N, C-alpha and C positions, 0 to 999 in steps of 0.2 A: 505493499500499499504506499502510495505518494504521500512524501509531507505535507499538511495542509500549507497554503498559500497564506504567504506574510498579511498582516491587515495593514491594507494601506493608509499612512499617516498615524501608525500606532505610537500609542503614547501610554508608557509605564506604569503602574499601579504604584510600583516601589521606585522613586528615583534612583540613578545610580548616584554617590556620594563617591566621590575621587578621596583617595586618601594619597598619604607621604610617608616619606621612612624615613629615616636619619640612623645614618651607622656608627656607633663609635667603637673603635680600634680600640683594644687592649691586648698590652703584650702580656704572653705566658712564661717568659724564661725560657722556653723551649728553644734549642737549634738543632739541626742539623748539619755535618759537612761532608758526610757520607752518604751512599744511595739505601745502604743498610740503616745508619740511622733515620734515614728519612722515613721508608717505609716502616719501620719500628714504631717510630713517634706516632706518625698516621696512623695507625691501629688504635693508639690510646686518646690521641686527644679529642677535646669536646666536638659534638657536631659543629658548634659554632667557628670552631676552626676550619672544618671543613669549607663551610659557609663562607668565611672570608677569603680563602684562598681560591673560591670558585666563582662563587655569585658575586661578592663584590668585588673581585677583580673585573669581573665583566662592569660592572656599574663604573668602575674608577675610570677606565679606558672605553667610556662608550664612542668618545669622537674618534675614535680610529675605526678605520674600515679595511679590511673585516677587523672583527676587534679579536683582539689576542684572548685565546681561552682559559685559561688558569695559571695561578702563579706555579705550578710546579714543574709544567711543562717549560715554563719561562728560565726558571732557574736552573734545571739541569739539561738544558742548552746550551744559555748563555754563562755559566758559570759551571758546572761538570763537562762541558762540549759532549755531552752524549746524546748528539742530534738523532739518531734511530729512536732513542726513547723517548726524547720530548717531542720528537712528530706521533709516537704512540699516544701520550700524555693528551697530546693537544687535539687529537681524534676523538676522545671521550667525549661525548655529547651530554652536555651537563643540562639540556633541556629536557634529554630523554629520561631523567631521573625522578620519581616523584617523591624522592625521600634522600634525606642528604646522608643516610647509612649504607644505603644504596651505590649512590655515589663514591663514597670513601673508598668500599670494597671494590669499585670497578677501578680505583687507582694503586691501590694495593696489589690486587691481581697481575696487573701489568707491569708494575715495577718488581714484584718476585719473579714472573715468566723472563722479564728482560735479565734479570741477576742469574736465574738459572741456565739460559742461552750464553750469557756473556758475565762468566763468573770474575773476569778480569774487571770488569767494571766496577765493584766492590771496592777496589782499592783506590780510586781516584778520589779527591779530597777537596773540599774548600779552601781557601785561603783564610786567615783570620778577617773577621768584618766581610766576607763572603757568605757564610753560611744560612742556610734557609731558617729564618728565624719565623716561627708559629705565632700567630696572633690570633686571636678570636674577637669577633663581632659582636656587641650589643646592640640589638636594634629597637627601634624605639617607633613606634606605627602612631600618625597622628591625621585626624580625620581633617579635609580642607571645605571651605565655604562653597567650592564649585559641586556643583548637581546638575544631572540633564535626564528629561523623563520622554528625549523622542530623538530619532538620529539626527536631525538638524540641531538641534542643543549638545548631543553627543560630541559632534564633530568640531563645534564651536569651544567645547570645553577642552578639548583634546588639544587645541591650539592655545591654551591657556596654563595648562599645570606644567610642574615640573618633570624634568626627565626624572627624578626620583618616584615620583608617582607613576610614571610611565613604566618603570624598571619594577616596580611595587605590584602595577596589578598586572604585569606580563609574565615577568621572570618569577618573581616570589611565590606567585600564585599557585603555579605547580606544585612548590612544597607545601602549599596549605590545603590546597583542594585533594591533593594526592592523586593527580591524573593529569594528562597532557593538555591541557587546557587553560584559560586565562580567564580573571575577571569579568574582562568585556565579553567574552563568547558568552559567558553562563547568562550574564545578565539580559544580553541581546536575544539569545536563546528563549530563556524563561518569562521576561516582561514584556519583550516585541514580537515574541511569536516568528523568529526568523530564523532558523534553524540552519538556513542556506548560507546568510552572511557569517553567524558563529562558527560555521564549520571553515571557511574561507579565512578568518584571522588566526584562529588554530592552527589552520595549516600554513600559517606563514612561518618561514625560517628567521627568525630575530638575529642569528649569528653572520647572517650577509650584508646588514645594516649596521649603520650607528642609531643610536637610539632617537636621534633627529631624522636622521632617513627615514626610520622604523613610524615616527609622528606622522611625517609627511605622507608617506604611505597608507597609513589607517584612516587619517582625515580623508583622503581621494577614496577609498574604497566605502566609506561611510557615506560620504556626499553624493557617490556615482550612486550608491543605492537608493538613498533616498528620493534622488530626482527620478530611479528608472519606476521607484512605487509609487509617487506621483502621475508620472506619465500615466502608467496602470490604471490608476484610481480615474483618469479623466477620459479614459478611452473605454464608448460604452460595451456591455457584455456581449457576447454573440448573441443571446436570444433577445435582447432590446431592439439588437440591429434589425434582426429580422422582422419583429413587431412595425418597425420604422418604416421598413419597406413595405411591406404589406397595406399600413393605414394609408402609406403617399399612393400605392397603386389603386387602392380601392377609389380615393380622393378624384384621381385622375381619370377611372372609367365613369364616375357621376358625372 
């Protein structure tokens, strides 16, 4: 059964309220100079460390295109010179994992496999001051005054909110919701009854764009959708068109 068509010019019963988040970094005092030390500590550090070196790393480098993927890949490549491992770590899709623990396991497995294949890599070490310093993130979430009830209002709101808000609703949402989607997609599907647009937004690859480019793309998609719904609502239905033709013909015959 096909999905029901979205309501033209739909207005949400529950408006979307944009939130923003601020991340406060906190040093842990833990550092690694070798790959065995890195993977050993990675197994033990709190999830807030995993978040800092993956999700927060992305937010901190949102102006680069394509965005660097994570701190681990950067350190392994630039400091230890283990380019093949760096490429493997960089290829881990942070957005694919709905929990930080599952993401941690992916990094641990990748490093363990590499050390098994290349045992000499365990003897490379970073110079003093170039060790990998584990940092954890303390996230503070705050609601904003920006709200939207329709697609048109949503597009305007997107142009006003900060990149921190955009990141919170796109990237962080996957960890909160436990599935590969975003707060935007959930609201559009549930409140505006538009699963087609919701799926299009969920299917975007945010890693191929900076956050500003992602913002522009989302605004364009939403405005295009709103315009197409407006055209569809102005177009007479097939049954109405047939009735008009019949009435017109009868008048001409009279």
